[in-house]
C-alpha positions as CSV (number, residue, x, y, z in Angstrom):
1,X,0.0,0.0,0.0
2,X,1.4,3.4,-1.0
3,X,0.9,6.5,1.0
4,X,0.6,9.7,-1.0
5,X,2.9,12.4,0.4
6,X,2.2,16.0,-0.6
7,X,5.0,18.3,-1.1
8,X,5.1,21.7,0.7
9,X,4.5,23.3,-2.7
10,X,1.4,21.2,-3.3
11,X,0.1,22.0,0.2
12,X,0.8,25.7,-0.3
13,X,-1.1,25.6,-3.6
14,X,-4.0,23.8,-2.0
15,X,-4.1,26.4,0.8
16,X,-4.0,29.2,-1.7
17,X,-7.0,27.8,-3.5
18,X,-9.0,27.3,-0.3
19,X,-8.2,30.8,0.9
20,X,-9.2,32.3,-2.5
21,X,-12.5,30.3,-2.6
22,X,-13.3,31.4,1.0
23,X,-12.5,35.0,0.3
24,X,-14.4,35.1,-3.0
25,X,-17.4,33.6,-1.3
26,X,-17.3,36.2,1.4
27,X,-16.9,39.0,-1.1
28,X,-19.4,37.9,-3.8
29,X,-21.6,35.2,-2.1
30,X,-20.6,32.7,-4.7
31,X,-17.5,31.4,-6.4
32,X,-16.9,30.6,-10.1
33,X,-13.9,29.0,-11.7
34,X,-13.3,32.2,-13.6
35,X,-13.1,34.1,-10.4
36,X,-10.6,31.7,-9.0
37,X,-8.6,31.9,-12.3
38,X,-8.5,35.6,-12.1
39,X,-7.7,35.8,-8.3
40,X,-4.8,33.3,-8.5
41,X,-3.6,34.3,-12.0
42,X,-3.9,30.7,-13.3
43,X,-5.5,29.3,-16.4
44,X,-9.1,27.9,-16.3
45,X,-8.0,24.3,-16.9
46,X,-5.6,24.5,-13.9
47,X,-8.5,25.7,-11.8
48,X,-10.7,22.8,-13.0
49,X,-8.1,20.3,-12.1
50,X,-7.6,21.8,-8.7
51,X,-11.3,22.1,-8.0
52,X,-11.7,18.4,-8.8
53,X,-8.7,17.6,-6.6
54,X,-10.2,19.6,-3.7
55,X,-13.5,17.9,-4.1
56,X,-11.9,14.5,-4.2
57,X,-10.0,15.3,-0.9
58,X,-13.2,16.4,0.8
59,X,-12.4,20.1,1.0
60,X,-15.0,21.3,-1.5
61,X,-18.5,20.4,-2.6
62,X,-18.7,21.1,-6.4
63,X,-21.4,20.4,-8.9
64,X,-20.4,21.0,-12.4
65,X,-21.9,24.2,-13.9
66,X,-23.7,24.8,-10.6
67,X,-21.1,26.2,-8.3
68,X,-18.9,25.2,-5.3
69,X,-18.7,25.7,-1.6
70,X,-16.1,24.7,1.0
71,X,-16.9,21.8,3.2
72,X,-16.5,22.3,7.0
73,X,-13.0,20.8,6.7
74,X,-12.1,23.1,3.7
75,X,-13.5,26.1,5.6
76,X,-11.4,25.3,8.7
77,X,-8.2,25.1,6.7
78,X,-9.1,28.3,4.8
79,X,-9.7,30.2,8.1
80,X,-6.4,28.9,9.4
81,X,-4.5,30.2,6.4
82,X,-6.3,33.5,6.6
83,X,-5.4,33.9,10.3
84,X,-1.8,33.0,9.5
85,X,-1.8,35.6,6.7
86,X,-3.3,38.3,9.0
87,X,-0.9,37.7,11.8
88,X,2.3,37.6,9.7
89,X,1.2,40.6,7.6
90,X,0.4,42.7,10.6
91,X,3.7,41.9,12.3
92,X,5.7,42.6,9.2
93,X,3.9,46.0,8.6
94,X,4.3,46.9,12.2
95,X,8.1,46.7,11.7
96,X,7.8,49.3,9.0
97,X,7.8,47.2,5.8
98,X,5.8,48.7,3.0
99,X,2.5,47.0,2.1
100,X,3.6,45.6,-1.2
101,X,6.7,44.0,0.2
102,X,4.8,42.8,3.3
103,X,2.2,41.1,1.0
104,X,4.9,39.3,-1.0
105,X,6.8,38.2,2.2
106,X,3.6,37.1,3.9
107,X,2.7,34.9,0.9
108,X,6.1,33.3,1.1
109,X,6.0,32.7,4.9
110,X,2.3,31.9,5.6
111,X,2.5,28.3,4.3
112,X,5.7,27.5,6.1
113,X,5.5,28.9,9.5
114,X,5.3,26.5,12.4
115,X,2.2,26.8,14.7
116,X,4.3,27.6,17.7
117,X,6.2,30.3,15.8
118,X,2.9,31.8,14.6
119,X,1.6,31.9,18.2
120,X,4.8,33.9,19.2
121,X,4.3,36.2,16.2
122,X,0.7,36.7,17.4
123,X,1.7,37.4,21.0
124,X,4.4,39.9,19.8
125,X,1.9,41.7,17.6
126,X,-0.5,41.9,20.5
127,X,2.2,43.3,22.7
128,X,3.3,45.9,20.2
129,X,-0.3,47.0,19.6
130,X,-0.7,47.5,23.3
131,X,2.7,49.3,23.7
132,X,2.9,51.9,20.9
133,X,6.0,53.5,22.5
134,X,7.9,50.2,22.3
135,X,6.8,49.8,18.7
136,X,7.9,53.3,17.9
137,X,11.3,52.6,19.5
138,X,11.7,49.4,17.5
139,X,10.8,51.1,14.2
140,X,13.2,54.0,15.0
141,X,16.0,51.5,15.8
142,X,15.4,49.7,12.5
143,X,15.5,52.9,10.5
144,X,19.0,53.8,11.8
């Protein structure tokens, strides 16, 4: 019996799709393959293949030509990715990184950060939000 092992790249891609589907549904109330294609800058056949893959794995309910929605498991993963994204992005921008660079860096980090590291990032961001003088001192130090 062989066990399918997913690469980090495959997992990152899967998470990107789940995040996009979740966000599109929140924004528009529905999700189309064309919306996903546009959001992720991938070709429609690529979206079709991934949608089928997500449905096969139990992350997505999809009826051809009728639409799609995340399953509870798919939604749980999407929310987790969105939370990681928000925490990392907030911390990076707190440190004075411009929004465009912060977005690029967040996309690179969010799929690879260990849960315990993310908790520490979250606690640090919480501390810095509550201590603006400390945040100001850190940003001034980094600008030297």
